[in-house]
C-alpha positions in Angstrom: 0.0 -0.2 0.0 3.1 2.3 0.4 4.1 1.9 -3.0 0.8 2.6 -4.4 0.6 6.2 -2.2 4.0 7.0 -3.0 3.2 6.1 -6.7 -0.2 7.9 -7.0 1.5 11.2 -5.2 4.3 11.1 -8.0 1.6 10.8 -10.8 -0.1 13.8 -9.2 2.8 16.0 -8.7 3.7 15.1 -12.4 0.6 16.3 -14.1 0.8 19.4 -12.1 4.0 20.1 -13.6 3.3 19.7 -17.0 -0.4 21.7 -16.8 1.8 24.9 -15.3 4.3 24.1 -18.2 1.9 25.0 -20.5 -0.3 27.0 -19.1 -3.4 25.0 -18.7 -6.7 26.9 -19.0 -10.4 25.7 -19.0 -12.3 24.6 -15.9 -10.9 24.0 -12.7 -9.4 20.5 -12.1 -12.0 18.3 -10.3 -10.8 17.7 -6.8 -9.1 14.7 -6.5 -9.4 11.7 -4.4 -11.3 12.0 -1.0 -8.9 12.0 2.0 -9.3 8.6 3.6 -9.1 9.5 7.5 -7.9 5.5 8.2 -4.9 5.6 6.0 -3.7 8.8 8.2 -1.9 7.6 10.9 -0.9 10.2 13.9 2.6 11.6 13.9 3.4 11.3 17.7 4.6 14.1 19.5 6.1 16.1 16.9 4.6 17.6 13.9 5.6 15.9 10.6 7.9 18.0 8.1 5.7 18.0 5.4 4.5 21.8 6.0 6.5 24.5 7.2 4.9 27.7 8.3 5.6 31.4 6.6 3.5 33.9 8.5 0.6 34.2 10.8 -2.2 37.0 10.3 -3.8 36.5 14.0 -7.3 38.5 14.8 -8.2 38.0 18.2 -11.5 39.1 20.0 -10.8 39.6 23.8 -12.4 41.1 26.9 -11.2 40.7 30.2 -14.4 40.6 31.6 -15.3 37.4 29.9 -14.4 34.0 29.7 -14.9 33.2 26.2 -12.4 34.5 23.5 -12.9 34.3 19.7 -10.3 34.6 16.8 -9.3 34.2 13.7 -6.1 33.3 11.8 -4.7 32.7 8.4 -1.5 30.9 8.2 0.6 30.9 4.9 2.4 27.6 4.5 5.0 26.1 2.2 3.8 22.1 1.2 7.3 20.3 1.5 6.0 17.8 -0.7 2.5 16.7 -2.1 -0.1 15.9 0.6 -3.9 15.5 1.0 -4.0 16.6 4.7 -2.1 19.1 7.3 -1.3 18.5 10.9 -1.3 21.2 13.2 -1.6 21.9 17.0 -5.0 22.9 18.3 -5.2 22.7 22.3 -8.6 23.7 24.0 -10.0 25.3 21.4 -13.2 24.8 19.3 -13.0 25.3 15.5 -16.0 27.0 13.9 -14.6 27.1 10.3 -11.5 26.2 8.4 -10.5 26.8 4.9 -7.8 26.7 2.8 -7.0 28.6 -0.4 -9.2 26.0 -2.5 -11.5 25.4 -0.4 -12.9 23.9 2.9 -10.4 21.9 5.5 -12.5 19.1 6.5 -12.1 18.1 10.3 -10.7 14.4 10.0 -11.4 11.6 12.4 -7.9 11.3 13.7 -6.0 13.3 16.5 -2.4 13.5 17.9 -0.7 14.8 20.8 -2.7 18.3 21.0 -2.6 18.4 17.3 -5.3 18.2 14.6 -5.7 16.7 10.9 -7.3 18.5 8.4 -8.1 17.3 4.5 -7.6 19.2 1.6 -10.5 17.4 -0.1 -7.8 16.3 -2.5 -4.0 15.8 -3.2 -2.1 19.2 -3.4 1.2 19.6 -4.8 4.1 21.0 -3.0 4.1 25.0 -2.9 2.4 27.5 -1.0 -1.0 27.9 0.1 -2.9 29.2 2.8 -4.9 28.2 5.8 -7.5 29.9 7.7 -9.5 29.3 10.8 -12.2 30.7 13.0 -12.1 29.4 16.6 -13.2 30.2 20.1 -11.8 29.1 23.7 -11.9 30.0 27.1 -9.6 31.8 29.3 -8.2 29.8 32.6 -6.6 30.4 35.5 -3.5 28.4 35.7 -1.0 30.9 33.3 -1.1 28.4 30.6 -2.3 29.9 27.2 -4.6 33.2 27.6 -5.8 33.7 31.1 -7.5 35.8 33.3 -6.9 37.3 36.7 -9.0 39.9 39.1 -7.4 42.7 41.0 -10.1 45.4 41.1 -11.1 45.0 37.5 -10.3 41.9 35.1 -7.2 41.8 33.4 -6.0 39.2 30.8 -2.5 37.8 30.0 -1.1 35.2 27.7 1.7 32.4 28.7 3.0 30.6 25.4 6.1 28.5 26.7 6.7 26.0 26.5 3.4 24.5 24.5 0.3 26.6 25.1 0.3 29.0 22.0 -1.8 26.1 20.7 -4.4 27.2 23.7 -4.8 30.3 21.9 -4.7 29.8 18.2 -4.6 27.0 15.8 -0.8 27.2 14.7 2.5 25.0 14.1 3.7 25.2 17.9 7.1 24.2 17.8 10.3 26.1 18.3 12.0 24.8 15.2 9.5 27.2 13.2 10.8 30.8 13.5 7.5 32.6 11.9 6.4 36.2 11.8 3.1 37.1 13.4 0.7 39.9 12.2 -1.3 40.4 15.5 -4.6 42.7 15.8 -7.1 42.6 19.1 -10.7 44.0 19.2 -11.4 44.7 22.8 -13.7 47.1 24.7 -12.4 50.6 23.9 -11.5 51.3 27.8 -8.8 48.6 27.4 -4.9 48.9 26.9 -4.0 46.1 24.8 0.3 45.6 24.4 1.9 43.0 22.4 5.1 41.9 21.1 5.7 44.7 18.7 4.5 48.6 18.9 0.6 49.6 17.8 0.6 50.4 14.3 -3.0 51.5 14.2 -6.2 51.7 16.3 -9.7 51.9 14.3 -12.7 52.9 17.1 -15.7 50.6 16.1 -19.3 51.6 16.5 -20.3 48.9 19.2 -18.0 50.4 21.9 -15.1 48.5 20.9 -11.8 49.4 19.2 -9.3 47.2 16.7 -5.8 47.5 17.6 -3.2 46.3 14.9 0.2 46.0 15.7 3.6 45.8 13.9 4.4 42.5 12.0 7.3 40.6 14.3 10.3 39.5 13.3 10.6 35.4 12.7 9.9 34.1 16.1 8.7 30.8 17.5 5.3 30.4 18.5 5.9 30.2 22.1 6.9 33.7 22.3 3.5 35.0 21.1 2.4 37.7 23.8 -0.3 39.6 24.7 -1.7 42.0 28.0 -5.2 43.3 27.7 -6.9 45.5 30.5 -7.5 49.0 32.1 -3.4 49.0 32.4 -1.7 52.1 33.6 1.3 52.6 31.0 4.4 54.4 32.5 7.1 55.8 30.3 10.9 54.3 31.9 12.7 56.0 29.1 15.0 54.0 27.0 17.5 51.4 27.3 20.7 50.2 25.0 22.8 51.5 22.2 19.8 51.8 19.9 17.5 53.9 22.7 14.8 51.3 22.8 12.1 52.8 24.1 10.8 51.1 27.5 7.2 51.4 29.2 6.2 49.5 32.3 2.4 48.3 32.2 0.8 47.7 35.8 -2.5 47.6 37.1 -4.2 51.0 37.3 -3.3 53.0 40.5 0.1 51.4 40.7 2.3 53.2 38.3 3.8 55.0 41.2 5.6 52.5 42.7 7.0 51.2 39.2 10.6 53.0 39.4 12.5 50.3 39.5 12.8 49.6 35.8 13.8 53.1 34.9 16.4 53.0 37.8 17.9 49.6 37.1 16.9 48.6 33.8 19.6 50.4 31.5 22.5 49.4 33.4 21.5 45.9 32.9 20.9 46.3 29.0 24.1 48.0 28.9 26.2 45.5 30.7 24.7 42.7 28.3 25.5 44.8 25.0 28.8 44.8 26.3 29.9 41.7 26.8 28.3 40.4 23.5 29.2 43.6 21.7 25.9 43.5 20.2 22.6 46.0 20.7 19.9 44.7 22.2 17.5 43.0 19.5 14.3 44.8 20.1 12.4 48.2 18.6 10.3 48.4 21.8 10.0 47.0 25.4 7.2 46.6 27.5 7.8 45.8 31.3 4.0 43.8 32.1 3.2 43.3 35.7 1.3 39.9 36.5 -0.7 39.8 39.8 -0.3 36.2 40.3 2.7 34.7 38.2 5.4 32.0 38.4 8.0 34.6 38.1 8.8 36.4 34.6 8.9 35.6 31.1 10.9 37.0 28.1 8.3 37.8 25.3 10.2 40.2 23.0 8.7 43.3 23.3 6.5 42.0 26.2 8.2 40.8 28.9 5.9 39.5 32.1 6.7 39.7 35.6 5.3 38.8 38.8 4.0 42.2 40.1 6.2 42.3 43.3 9.5 41.9 41.2 8.9 45.2 39.6 6.3 47.2 42.1 8.1 48.6 45.1 10.8 51.2 46.2 14.0 51.3 44.1 15.7 52.5 46.8 15.5 49.4 48.9 18.3 47.7 47.8 17.2 44.1 48.5 14.0 45.3 46.3 16.0 46.6 43.3 18.8 44.1 43.8 16.4 41.4 43.3 14.8 42.9 40.1 18.1 43.5 38.8 18.7 39.5 39.0 15.3 38.7 37.6 15.8 41.2 34.6 19.5 40.1 33.8 18.2 37.0 33.1 15.4 37.8 31.0 17.3 40.4 28.9 19.9 38.0 28.2 16.9 35.6 26.9 16.5 38.3 24.3 20.0 37.0 22.6 19.6 33.2 23.8 16.6 32.0 23.5 14.6 34.8 21.3 17.3 35.4 18.6 19.2 32.4 18.9 16.3 29.4 19.8 16.8 25.9 20.7 15.3 24.0 17.9 13.3 21.3 20.0 12.9 21.0 23.9 15.6 18.7 24.2 17.9 21.8 23.9 16.1 24.1 26.3 19.4 24.0 28.4 20.9 26.2 25.3 18.5 29.3 26.3 18.3 28.8 30.0 21.8 28.1 30.8 23.3 30.9 29.1 20.4 33.3 30.5 21.3 31.9 34.0 25.2 32.1 33.2 25.2 35.4 31.9 22.6 36.9 33.6 24.8 36.2 37.0 27.6 37.6 35.4 25.7 40.8 34.8 24.6 41.0 38.4 27.9 40.6 39.8 29.3 43.2 37.4 26.5 45.5 38.9 27.1 44.8 42.5 23.4 43.3 42.9 24.0 40.1 45.0 23.4 40.7 49.0 26.4 38.2 49.0 28.2 36.9 45.9 30.3 34.1 47.0 27.1 32.7 49.1 24.8 33.0 45.8 27.1 30.8 43.7 27.8 28.5 46.0 24.2 27.8 46.8 23.6 27.8 43.4 26.1 25.0 42.6 25.0 22.9 45.7 21.7 23.2 44.4 22.3 22.0 41.1 24.1 18.9 42.5 21.6 18.2 44.6 19.1 17.8 41.5 21.9 15.9 39.5 21.5 13.4 42.0 18.3 12.8 42.1 17.2 9.0 40.7 15.0 10.8 38.0 17.7 13.2 37.2 17.6 14.5 33.5 20.8 15.3 31.5 21.2 19.2 30.4 20.7 17.4 26.8 17.5 15.5 27.5 15.4 13.4 25.2 11.7 15.1 25.3 8.9 12.7 24.5 5.8 14.1 25.7 4.3 17.8 26.1 4.7 17.2 29.5 8.3 16.4 29.4 8.6 20.1 27.1 7.1 21.7 30.2 8.9 19.9 33.3 12.3 20.9 31.5 12.4 24.2 33.0 14.0 22.7 36.4 17.1 23.1 38.4 19.1 21.1 35.9 18.2 23.4 33.1 19.2 26.6 35.0 21.5 26.1 38.0 23.7 22.8 36.3 23.6 24.3 33.3 25.1 28.1 34.2 27.9 26.4 36.3 28.8 24.0 33.4 29.3 27.0 31.1 31.0 28.6 34.0 33.4 25.3 34.1 34.0 25.6 30.5 34.9 29.5 30.8 37.4 29.2 33.5 38.9 26.4 31.3 39.0 28.1 28.3 40.2 31.4 29.6 37.6 34.4 30.4 38.8 36.6 27.4 39.0 33.2 25.2 35.4 32.5 26.2 33.9 35.7 25.8 35.1 36.0 22.4 33.7 32.5 21.4 30.5 33.5 22.7 30.3 36.7 20.8 31.2 34.7 17.6 28.4 31.9 18.3 26.4 34.9 18.7 27.1 36.4 15.5 26.9 33.1 13.6 23.5 32.1 14.9 22.0 35.0 15.1 18.0 34.7 14.2 18.4 31.0 13.5 17.7 27.6 15.7 20.3 26.0 17.0 20.8 22.2 18.5 23.6 21.4 21.0 25.8 20.5 18.4 26.1 24.0 17.2 27.3 25.0 20.6 29.9 22.6 21.2 31.2 23.4 17.4 31.3 27.2 18.2 32.7 27.2 21.5 35.2 24.8 20.3 35.1 22.5 23.4 34.3 19.0 22.6 34.1 17.8 26.0 31.1 20.1 26.6 28.9 17.7 24.6 29.2 14.6 26.9 29.0 16.6 30.0 25.5 17.9 28.6 24.3 14.6 27.9 25.0 13.0 30.8 23.9 12.9 34.4 25.6 13.3 38.2 28.4 15.3 39.0 32.0 14.3 37.7 34.4 13.1 40.3 38.2 14.0 39.7 40.6 12.1 42.0 43.8 13.8 42.8 46.9 12.7 44.7 50.1 14.7 45.2 53.6 13.1 44.5 56.3 14.8 45.7 59.5 12.7 45.1 61.0 13.6 42.6 59.9 16.7 40.4 56.5 17.0 41.9 53.2 16.6 40.1 49.6 15.8 40.6 48.3 12.7 39.7 44.9 13.4 38.1 42.0 11.0 36.6 38.4 11.6 36.0 35.7 9.3 36.8 33.2 8.5 33.6 34.1 11.6 31.4 36.5 13.9 30.5 36.6 17.0 32.9 38.1 20.6 32.4 39.7 20.8 36.0 42.0 24.5 36.9 44.1 23.8 39.9 45.7 26.4 41.9 48.9 25.5 44.2 51.5 27.6 46.3 53.9 27.9 49.1 54.4 30.7 51.5 53.4 33.8 49.2 54.1 32.3 46.0 50.8 30.7 44.2 50.5 29.3 40.4 47.3 28.3 38.4 46.8 25.2 35.7 44.4 23.8 33.8 43.8 20.3 32.2 41.0 18.6 30.3 41.4 15.2 32.7 40.3 11.7 31.0 41.5 8.4 32.6 44.6 9.8 33.6 47.2 12.3 33.6 49.7 14.4 35.3 49.7 18.1 36.1 53.6 19.9 36.8 53.7 21.8 39.9 57.1 23.5 39.2 60.3 22.6 41.0 59.5 22.3 44.6 56.7 20.6 46.5 54.1 22.9 46.9 52.5 23.4 50.5 48.9 23.5 49.5 47.1 22.4 46.4 43.8 23.5 45.7 42.0 21.0 43.3 39.0 23.4 42.6 39.7 26.9 42.9 36.9 28.1 40.8 34.2 25.7 41.9 33.6 24.4 38.7 31.0 21.4 38.2 32.8 18.6 39.5 34.1 17.0 42.6 37.5 16.5 44.2 38.5 13.4 45.8 41.7 13.6 47.2 43.5 9.8 47.4 46.6 11.4 49.5 46.7 13.7 52.5 43.1 12.9 53.9 39.9 13.9 53.0 40.5 17.5 51.9 44.2 16.6 50.8 46.8 19.1 51.4 44.1 22.1 50.9 44.9 25.3 52.7 43.3 26.1 56.2 39.7 27.1 56.0 40.5 30.3 57.0 42.6 30.9 54.3 39.9 30.1 51.6 37.5 32.3 50.1 34.2 32.1 51.3 32.4 29.9 48.8 35.3 28.2 48.8 34.5 26.8 52.5 30.7 26.2 51.4 32.5 23.6 48.9 34.8 21.9 51.0 31.9 20.5 53.1 29.8 19.8 49.7 32.9 17.5 48.8 32.8 15.7 51.7 29.0 15.4 51.6 29.7 13.7 48.0 32.6 11.6 49.5 30.0 10.1 52.2 27.8 9.2 49.1 29.9 7.6 47.3 31.0 5.5 50.6 34.3 7.1 50.6 34.3 8.6 53.9 33.8 6.8 56.9 32.2 7.7 60.2 35.1 8.8 62.2 36.8 10.9 59.4 33.3 12.4 58.5 32.6 13.8 62.2 36.3 14.9 62.7 35.9 17.0 59.4 32.3 18.4 60.4 33.8 19.2 63.8 36.2 21.1 62.1 33.9 23.3 59.7 31.6 23.9 62.6 34.3 24.9 65.2 35.8 27.3 62.4 32.6 29.6 63.6 32.1 31.6 60.3 29.0 31.4 58.6 30.6 30.0 55.3 32.4 27.0 57.1 29.3 26.1 58.6 27.2 26.5 55.6 29.8 23.8 54.1 29.1 21.7 57.8 25.4 21.9 56.9 26.1 20.2 53.5 27.9 17.3 54.8 25.6 17.0 58.1 22.6 17.1 55.7 24.1 14.0 53.7 25.0 12.3 57.3 21.8 12.9 58.8 20.3 10.4 55.9 22.1 7.4 57.4 21.4 8.2 61.0 19.1 5.3 62.7 16.1 6.3 65.3 18.3 4.8 67.8 21.1 7.2 67.5 19.4 10.3 66.2 18.6 11.5 70.1 22.4 12.0 70.1 23.1 13.2 66.3 20.5 15.7 67.2 22.2 16.8 70.7 25.6 16.7 69.1 24.7 18.9 66.4 22.5 21.3 69.0 25.2 21.5 71.3 27.9 22.8 68.2 25.2 25.2 67.0 24.1 26.4 70.4 24.9 30.2 69.7 22.8 30.0 66.2 20.0 28.5 67.8 19.3 31.2 70.3 19.1 33.5 67.8 15.1 34.6 67.7 15.8 37.6 64.9 17.0 37.6 61.1 20.4 38.1 61.4 21.6 41.3 59.2 24.2 39.3 57.5 22.9 37.0 54.3 25.3 34.1 54.8 24.3 34.2 58.5 20.4 34.4 57.7 21.0 31.6 55.0 22.7 29.3 57.9 19.8 30.1 60.1 17.3 29.1 57.5 19.2 25.7 56.8 19.6 24.9 60.5 15.8 24.6 61.0 15.5 22.0 58.2 18.3 20.0 60.0 17.9 20.1 64.0 14.6 19.5 65.3 12.5 22.5 66.6 12.6 21.4 70.3 16.4 21.9 70.2 16.1 25.7 69.6 15.5 28.0 72.5 12.1 28.3 73.7 11.9 32.2 72.8 12.6 31.1 69.0 10.0 28.8 68.9 7.6 31.0 70.5 8.4 33.6 68.5 7.6 31.8 65.4 4.4 30.3 66.9 3.0 34.0 67.6 4.0 35.3 64.2 2.6 32.3 62.3 -1.0 32.7 64.4 -1.0 36.0 63.1 -0.4 35.2 59.3 -2.6 32.3 59.2 -6.0 33.9 59.2 -5.8 35.9 56.4 -2.6 35.1 54.6 -2.9 34.6 50.6 0.6 34.0 49.9 3.5 31.0 50.4 4.0 29.6 54.0 7.9 29.9 55.0 8.3 26.2 56.0 10.6 26.9 58.6 8.5 29.1 60.6 6.0 26.4 60.3 8.7 23.8 61.3 9.6 26.1 64.7 6.0 26.8 65.4 5.1 23.1 65.6 6.5 22.5 69.3 3.9 24.8 70.2 1.2 24.0 67.5 0.7 20.6 67.3 -2.7 19.1 66.2 -4.0 22.7 66.6 -1.7 24.2 63.7 -2.1 21.4 61.7 -5.9 21.9 61.2 -5.7 25.6 61.1 -3.2 25.4 58.0 -5.5 23.1 56.4 -8.4 25.2 56.9 -7.0 27.8 55.1 -5.4 26.2 52.3 -9.1 24.8 51.6 -10.2 28.5 50.6 -6.8 29.4 49.2 -7.7 30.6 45.3 -3.9 30.4 44.1 -3.2 26.3 43.5 0.5 26.9 44.0 0.1 28.6 47.4 -2.5 26.2 48.3 0.1 23.2 47.4 2.9 25.7 49.7 0.6 25.3 52.5 -0.7 21.4 52.6 3.1 20.8 51.8 4.0 22.9 54.9 2.3 20.6 57.2 5.4 18.3 56.7 7.4 20.0 58.8 5.2 19.2 62.0 6.0 16.6 64.6 6.4 12.7 64.5 2.4 13.0 66.3 1.1 14.8 63.3 2.1 12.0 60.8 -1.2 9.9 61.1 -3.1 13.2 60.4 -1.4 13.8 57.0 -2.1 10.5 55.8 -5.9 10.6 57.2 -5.8 14.3 55.0 -4.9 12.4 52.2 -7.9 9.7 52.2 -10.6 11.8 53.7 -10.0 15.3 52.6 -12.3 17.1 49.9 -8.6 18.6 48.4 -7.1 16.8 45.7 -5.0 14.0 46.6 -2.4 15.0 44.6 -1.7 18.2 46.6 -2.4 16.5 50.3 -0.2 13.6 49.3 2.6 16.8 49.2 2.5 16.4 53.0 3.2 13.1 53.3 5.6 13.0 50.9 7.8 16.2 53.0 7.4 13.4 56.2 9.3 10.8 54.3 11.9 13.3 52.8 12.7 14.5 56.7 14.8 11.4 57.9 13.9 12.2 61.4 10.0 11.5 60.5 10.7 8.9 57.6 10.1 5.7 59.7 6.7 7.3 61.3 5.5 8.1 57.8 5.8 4.3 56.2 4.4 3.3 59.7 1.1 5.5 59.2 1.1 4.6 55.6 1.4 0.8 56.0 -1.6 1.4 58.3 -3.6 2.5 55.7 -2.4 1.1 52.7 -5.6 -0.1 51.0 -7.4 3.0 51.5 -4.9 5.1 50.1 -4.4 3.0 47.1 -8.4 3.6 46.6 -7.6 6.9 46.8 -4.8 7.7 44.7 -4.5 7.7 41.0 -1.6 6.4 38.8 0.6 9.4 38.6 -0.2 10.1 42.6 0.8 6.3 43.5 4.1 6.6 41.2 4.5 9.9 43.9 4.0 7.6 46.6 6.7 4.8 45.8 9.1 7.2 44.9 8.4 8.5 49.0 9.0 5.2 49.5 12.2 5.2 48.4 13.7 7.6 51.1 13.7 4.3 53.6 17.0 3.7 54.8 16.2 0.8 57.2 16.2 -2.8 56.8 12.9 -3.8 58.5 10.8 -1.2 56.2 12.3 -1.8 53.3 11.3 -5.8 53.9 7.6 -4.5 54.5 7.7 -2.4 51.6 8.9 -5.4 49.1 6.1 -7.8 51.3 3.2 -5.0 50.9 3.8 -3.8 47.5 5.2 -7.0 46.1 3.3 -6.5 42.6 3.8 -2.6 41.9 5.7 -2.0 39.1 7.7 0.9 40.9 9.0 -1.6 43.6 12.5 -2.5 41.9 13.0 0.8 41.4 11.9 1.8 45.1 13.8 -1.2 46.6 17.0 -0.2 44.5 17.1 3.2 46.2 16.9 1.6 49.7 19.6 -0.7 49.4 21.9 1.8 48.2 21.1 4.1 51.4 21.5 0.7 53.6 24.4 0.0 51.6 26.2 3.4 52.2 25.1 3.4 55.8 27.0 0.2 56.1 30.0 2.1 54.7 29.6 4.8 56.7 30.4 2.8 59.7 29.0 3.3 63.7 28.2 7.1 63.4 27.0 6.5 67.0 30.7 5.7 68.3 32.0 8.6 66.1 30.0 11.0 68.1 30.9 9.5 71.1 34.6 9.9 70.4 34.1 13.4 69.4 32.5 14.7 72.7 
């Protein structure tokens, strides 16, 4: 059959070509064979390569006061080969009319993943044609597609990334197609309308509405289509960049006076990026749009959306203005990396997010807008390494196979790991050389779609390809040899790693970089150095010393830069996780970090202590927590937020490690009183540390109050946060959390978050399993397939033989059992390799 269809297609094409050559006249050709829907196969996740979109003309009828919207779209396309049908993306839209240049488009009774097929009624030859659709849809409240929010009046916004423009209009919703858009909007006259481009023409209509047409966009992927409609206040914020791009701030009526941070900070952000890239901001206008409830910010060209609190406030308050600078730098970098240079598919998302994070953070440092640069770097590195160690961690360069995968790619791997990998190669190549290569990449790929291979080729660092395609933090073994001419033996596990070292004696120091694979030596001069640092820049790898003890011949903690002290603890934690550091040595190193008494060393200690905490059994736990409380006694008595960022971060992390009962009573009482005032009217998220401290005085009553307030919260994300915070309470509340999943009217996907948090906390995981085991049948009936998969992932946090055997017995038929047991077995094995932690603690008194 395939041969017959191919033969017929070739015949039709041949007839068409012959007719065109002799300028056939006469009556219109009869329609070709009718489309047989049964012969059309859904293409899967990706649209077929049979069609290329060339341009959109989109006309929307939008009224923020109405849930319903309507639209018309005409799409110029080119058939790449003869076809009797066309596929395109349509999701949650009702198509009321569909045509092509030669007649009616017929909806076919075959569907792909958020896509529809339409038949031409005959086989069309390769070449250009037009599609047109009339449609309607509904706005929603989930910040996907077109969504509305009410703050006094109704406001309407759009969010197309990653796969939501198909909810706004039928389209070819994949980033590989960069296509110009001509957009117009009909709306009540009282509303302002903002789009990617400047307004071209406004026509006042007789029905109390107006029709606003915008300038055509440059070619751009569909996910960057952006709109905002409502009774906005428009604030002139001057110009930015070499080309004097005009800037407006678009906020709710009456909020314009609080939007001064944009004019105060944005010009310096854009100047710094333009200077680094030696390239002008690729925009003709820029609107900064405030959204009352939003996940953060979105880089749509010409219309960048921000969560309102990021842009509304006092620009003279450093914490507020610096945070705007941090977010704005990321979104402005995207105007080059993401918008101009666009990943060809969501597999390569890191090319956009990693660059925005890496260069954005460079700009923030240059503008001195971090409260503590060293701290933020060290914590970003810790976050990336933690995410990379999860059992379901994905590589930077991942394989996206579903629309869910596409949207879930915006994670700590793409952002935090991505920027650190780029920074690692920047250190290896050299700052100036790396900048020159980035500039060349920007010039060569401007306006194009790219893949990871394109970046590797442009930066001329082949090792980056494997770095991007694998999970886990690389490990580099180092050994100092001073017999004869001094050398540093280096060996990477698993992949080639670009490492840099520094070494010295007295006041002299030197630096060396090398690409390390299965083995190699780095020369260290003529005399044996008194110290060697195996990763002075905090590159994306762990150092494992095979000589000179756990930290090797490193300088004393006090001689290290602040970030390096944090990284010491993280490298030691990784050694524990690999089973290469026994309890006695681990406790010795932990005590040394804590007893240094500076916040950065103690933050390093937190990294090591949290890893050790995973392997503490319930019998040893009272001794362990008492030992930690004694070492951190001065920190546990502070009842106000410390003024320095590192001290404040340490205070937050200690609450997640040490039981609230070990804190001073005035600290826990103050937390409870504060939470008591917050709960009745709060609309925002709860700080988990606050709930943890308040738990000493709260108990069941606090649990019930949080649940009651969560049930009436409008924002789904905020509600999830409140329910998850229940998992910060004590062991006595674990059965209540399980009962909440079974009996509550709330979504079980949400209520499970509280139970999951109890499993994540080593101090409460055994109690969590006991409570779950008692209600297994009811939980299985209550939880759907996806929620039960999450439950099995929670059980993987167990680390004792008894619970492991009970899980194996009670869930022996579960499809996720093997994965769960493997995770538990790894934890049990690491516990054995660590050795007797209780004895090590006793010896360390």
